[in-house]
C-alpha positions as a printed Julia matrix, in Angstrom:
342×3 Matrix{Float64}:
 -67.21   12.6   58.93
 -63.61   11.29  59.1
 -62.74    8.39  56.83
 -62.1     4.98  58.4
 -58.97    2.93  57.68
 -58.39   -0.74  58.54
 -54.81   -1.62  59.5
 -54.16   -5.37  59.5
 -51.71   -6.67  62.09
 -51.81   -3.29  63.84
 -49.53   -4.41  66.68
 -46.63   -5.01  64.25
 -43.64   -2.72  63.7
 -44.61   -1.04  60.42
 -48.34   -1.25  61.11
 -48.11    0.56  64.46
 -46.25    3.45  62.84
 -48.82    3.55  60.02
 -51.65    3.64  62.59
 -49.98    6.5   64.45
 -49.58    8.46  61.23
 -53.22    7.87  60.31
 -54.44    9.1   63.69
 -52.25   12.19  63.42
 -53.87   12.97  60.07
 -57.39   12.66  61.5
 -58.47    9.25  60.2
 -60.58    6.83  62.21
 -58.51    3.66  62.73
 -59.58    0.06  63.11
 -56.95   -2.64  63.56
 -56.88   -6.4   63.33
 -55.07   -8.47  65.94
 -54.97  -12.15  66.74
 -55.69  -11.46  70.4
 -57.51   -8.25  71.37
 -56.31   -8.38  74.99
 -52.65   -8.53  73.96
 -53.15   -5.97  71.17
 -54.81   -3.44  73.47
 -51.51   -2.45  75.11
 -49.84   -1.53  71.81
 -53.02    0.22  70.63
 -53.05    2.4   73.77
 -49.4     3.34  73.21
 -50.1     4.26  69.58
 -52.96    6.51  70.68
 -50.77    8.19  73.28
 -48.02    8.83  70.73
 -50.58   10.34  68.34
 -52.02   12.55  71.08
 -55.54   11.08  70.97
 -57.69    9.29  73.54
 -56.71    5.74  74.49
 -59.86    4.26  72.93
 -59.36    5.86  69.5
 -58.39    2.54  67.89
 -61.07   -0.11  67.46
 -59.66   -3.64  67.58
 -61.09   -6.65  65.74
 -59.82  -10.2   66.11
 -58.94  -11.72  62.74
 -56.3   -14.16  61.57
 -54.79  -14.44  58.09
 -55.35  -18.19  58.19
 -59.12  -18.02  58.77
 -62.19  -16.29  57.33
 -63.43  -15.48  60.82
 -63.62  -11.79  61.64
 -62.75  -10.31  58.25
 -66.3    -9.33  57.29
 -66.57   -7.24  60.45
 -63.04   -5.93  60.05
 -63.59   -4.38  56.61
 -67.12   -3.08  57.24
 -67.49    0.66  56.48
 -63.77    1.09  55.81
 -62.83    3.65  53.18
 -59.27    2.34  52.89
 -57.32   -0.72  53.98
 -53.68   -0.97  54.95
 -52.84   -4.67  54.61
 -49.56   -4.99  56.5
 -49.88   -8.28  58.39
 -47.76  -11.15  57.09
 -46.38  -14.34  58.64
 -42.75  -13.92  59.73
 -41.67  -16.4   62.42
 -38.49  -15.81  64.44
 -37.11  -19.1   63.12
 -37.84  -19.5   59.39
 -39.22  -22.88  58.31
 -36.91  -25.22  56.41
 -39.67  -25.72  53.85
 -39.18  -22.83  51.41
 -42.93  -22.88  50.64
 -43.87  -23.08  54.32
 -45.01  -19.45  54.73
 -46.79  -19.23  51.37
 -50.26  -20.64  52.23
 -50.96  -18.15  55.05
 -49.38  -15.15  53.29
 -51.18  -15.79  50.0
 -54.53  -16.74  51.54
 -54.37  -13.75  53.86
 -53.85  -11.34  50.99
 -56.71  -12.95  49.08
 -59.04  -12.67  52.09
 -58.29   -8.99  52.62
 -58.68   -8.18  48.93
 -61.89  -10.16  48.49
 -63.6    -8.84  51.62
 -62.21   -5.32  51.31
 -63.07   -4.74  47.67
 -66.51   -6.32  48.11
 -67.16   -3.96  51.02
 -66.32   -0.97  48.85
 -62.83    0.04  49.99
 -61.57    2.8   47.7
 -58.02    1.49  47.77
 -56.03   -1.24  49.48
 -52.38   -0.58  50.25
 -50.49   -3.84  50.72
 -47.04   -4.21  52.26
 -44.69   -6.45  50.33
 -40.88   -6.21  50.26
 -37.93   -5.73  47.93
 -37.56   -9.46  48.59
 -40.23   -9.9   45.89
 -38.01   -7.96  43.44
 -34.34   -8.81  43.92
 -34.34  -12.62  44.07
 -33.08  -13.26  40.56
 -30.47  -15.77  39.48
 -27.51  -14.28  37.63
 -27.75  -10.76  39.03
 -24.76   -8.48  38.36
 -22.6    -7.46  41.33
 -24.15   -3.98  41.09
 -27.83   -4.73  40.63
 -30.17   -1.84  39.86
 -33.77   -2.91  40.29
 -37.07   -1.14  39.79
 -40.83   -1.38  39.9
 -41.05   -3.98  37.13
 -38.51   -6.4   38.6
 -39.72   -9.66  40.1
 -38.02  -12.34  42.16
 -38.15  -15.9   40.87
 -39.87  -17.94  43.62
 -38.8   -21.16  41.91
 -35.1   -20.3   42.12
 -33.69  -22.85  44.56
 -31.51  -20.28  46.33
 -34.63  -18.51  47.58
 -35.7   -19.16  51.19
 -39.12  -19.14  52.88
 -39.54  -15.39  53.47
 -38.78  -14.07  49.94
 -40.74  -16.95  48.41
 -43.81  -16.09  50.51
 -43.59  -12.35  49.77
 -43.23  -12.99  46.04
 -46.04  -15.5   45.73
 -48.41  -13.42  47.91
 -47.8   -10.29  45.87
 -48.12  -12.09  42.53
 -51.38  -13.56  43.77
 -52.68  -10.13  44.83
 -51.98   -8.56  41.44
 -53.51  -11.54  39.63
 -56.67  -11.2   41.72
 -57.26   -7.48  41.11
 -56.48   -7.84  37.41
 -59.02  -10.67  37.12
 -61.57   -8.46  38.89
 -60.63   -5.47  36.7
 -59.8    -3.53  39.89
 -56.05   -3.03  39.52
 -56.39    0.7   40.21
 -57.71   -0.09  43.71
 -54.48   -1.76  44.8
 -51.1    -0.22  45.62
 -48.16   -2.25  46.94
 -45.31   -0.85  49.03
 -41.99   -2.71  48.78
 -39.64   -1.64  51.6
 -35.94   -2.41  51.86
 -34.29   -2.87  55.27
 -36.6    -1.04  57.65
 -34.78    0.69  60.51
 -35.72    3.49  62.88
 -37.2     4.0   66.34
 -38.99    1.16  68.12
 -41.18    2.95  70.69
 -43.67    0.09  70.91
 -41.14   -2.69  71.48
 -42.34   -4.61  68.43
 -39.29   -4.22  66.19
 -39.21   -6.13  62.92
 -36.7    -8.67  61.65
 -34.77   -5.83  60.01
 -33.82   -4.47  63.43
 -32.0    -7.72  64.2
 -29.36   -6.61  61.68
 -28.36   -3.69  63.91
 -28.81   -5.86  67.0
 -26.44   -8.51  65.61
 -23.82   -5.91  64.73
 -23.97   -4.23  68.15
 -23.81   -7.59  69.91
 -20.8    -8.55  67.78
 -22.5   -11.73  66.58
 -20.39  -11.56  63.41
 -16.57  -11.61  63.67
 -16.59   -9.23  60.7
 -19.29   -7.58  58.59
 -21.07   -9.81  56.05
 -20.64   -8.65  52.45
 -24.25   -7.53  52.04
 -25.77   -4.3   50.76
 -29.46   -3.36  50.69
 -31.51   -0.15  50.43
 -32.28    1.28  53.88
 -35.49    3.09  54.82
 -36.79    4.59  58.04
 -39.99    3.08  59.44
 -41.46    6.6   59.8
 -40.96    7.17  56.06
 -42.43    3.76  55.27
 -45.5     4.78  57.27
 -45.77    8.1   55.44
 -45.52    6.34  52.07
 -48.29    3.91  53.07
 -50.61    6.72  54.13
 -49.88    8.88  51.07
 -50.43    5.87  48.79
 -54.08    5.62  49.86
 -55.08    8.84  48.14
 -52.27    9.77  45.72
 -53.86    9.52  42.24
 -50.69    8.24  40.57
 -50.2     5.49  43.17
 -53.12    3.46  41.8
 -51.99    0.1   40.47
 -48.32    0.77  41.29
 -45.51   -0.91  43.23
 -43.78    1.69  45.39
 -40.21    0.93  46.45
 -39.51    2.27  49.94
 -35.75    2.63  50.15
 -33.35    5.11  48.6
 -29.83    4.89  50.06
 -27.98    1.54  49.85
 -25.31    0.71  52.4
 -22.93   -2.18  52.83
 -23.09   -3.78  56.28
 -19.5    -2.58  56.83
 -20.75    1.0   56.34
 -23.48    0.42  58.91
 -20.79   -0.87  61.25
 -18.74    2.26  60.69
 -21.73    4.5   61.54
 -22.33    2.54  64.75
 -18.61    2.47  65.64
 -18.37    6.24  65.43
 -21.45    6.71  67.62
 -20.61    3.95  70.1
 -16.83    3.42  70.28
 -17.33    1.42  73.47
 -19.14   -1.26  71.45
 -15.86   -2.53  69.91
 -17.58   -3.3   66.63
 -15.7    -5.54  64.18
 -13.64   -4.09  61.36
 -13.27   -5.56  57.88
 -15.54   -7.93  55.97
 -16.32  -11.58  56.49
 -15.31  -13.82  53.56
 -18.42  -15.13  51.85
 -17.39  -18.76  52.2
 -17.18  -18.36  55.97
 -20.75  -17.06  56.2
 -21.93  -19.92  54.0
 -20.31  -22.38  56.39
 -21.92  -20.57  59.35
 -25.32  -20.82  57.64
 -25.11  -24.62  57.78
 -25.4   -24.36  61.57
 -27.63  -21.26  61.81
 -30.85  -21.26  59.8
 -31.18  -17.47  60.17
 -28.09  -16.99  57.99
 -29.52  -19.05  55.13
 -31.65  -16.01  54.21
 -28.46  -14.05  53.51
 -26.37  -16.37  51.35
 -28.12  -15.7   48.01
 -27.38  -11.96  48.29
 -23.7   -12.08  49.28
 -21.44   -9.69  47.39
 -24.27   -7.89  45.55
 -24.91   -4.15  45.82
 -28.68   -3.73  45.48
 -29.58   -0.25  44.25
 -33.25    0.73  44.13
 -34.48    2.96  41.31
 -37.04    4.63  43.57
 -37.02    8.35  42.76
 -40.52    8.03  41.27
 -41.92    7.21  44.72
 -41.1    10.65  46.12
 -42.74   12.21  43.06
 -45.92   10.21  43.65
 -46.13   10.44  47.45
 -44.2    13.66  48.23
 -42.26   11.69  50.88
 -38.51   12.45  51.0
 -36.73    9.64  52.89
 -34.45   10.41  55.82
 -30.72    9.7   55.54
 -29.87    6.07  56.3
 -27.49    7.15  59.08
 -30.35    8.77  61.0
 -32.42    5.58  60.81
 -29.54    3.34  61.89
 -28.76    5.48  64.93
 -32.45    5.67  65.87
 -32.54    1.87  65.84
 -29.47    1.64  68.04
 -30.92    4.15  70.5
 -34.12    2.09  70.81
 -32.21   -1.17  71.3
 -30.06    0.38  74.02
 -33.01    2.08  75.73
 -34.93   -1.23  75.84
 -31.96   -3.06  77.38
 -31.52   -5.42  74.43
 -28.03   -4.02  73.9
 -25.66   -3.46  76.82
 -22.02   -2.43  76.65
 -19.38   -3.82  79.01
């Protein structure tokens, strides 16, 4: 009998790609959603993409902020992919505002999942839980053992929530002496195709560049990873022996935003993308009037390089070139009508 996998927040960007990959590999998939009626449309599209019947995904209503539904969600599941996490379009001004739901949600999934006998839980975190350190060098190489400082005042709501939720998850499994039943995946900027129309916050980077929302490129550089590779890493992490108790960085090639702009400019000369870089002080001034930009100011001028070669050794996943992922994002944004050229 095929093994069953629970995917939390299955209608989300990464989660939907993980679910598709699981179906393609023959797993039985159950997904949590806040509203089963709304989630059914995405679930049907995932099934179609995987080439299976439209009812191949079982949906269960469960919310990270409540205990309701989680006992049924984890029942008879061999593995759990915990991907759901609070990420509002407009981040709260309270830097701790996302922490309660993110941390409590992780605790609920771990407690119910491990009690129900899940062999391994794969949890999605972010490099945001690794790179937020005061006094970083301009060329910052970070690895599996690096942690962000959630008490550093420059940190905003999203990295604080990811850091505290992940720290809480590791503390829980260590206290239960079950560390080998947890694996965490820490992606960088996640780009790639958006066939389900549920693109993540990372896609807004390409959207902003194509829409010329910046007069010049911000001086930012992060590891880039394709959502299809993130999904493959998640699925491989369930059963890879050496993934037990590890943090797996998903992201190999680091690009400056100006390099992303150059890739897009070559592919879409009609977009009239900006040339040159935006002085850091200008972006800091802009962030006073645009809360979305506050998330960027702490990382200005720093080249973040992930020491992630070990992940390919563990999972056998070789990431795609960043250029391929960036262009796939652009193609999806144009196809959906979110980007139009004059």
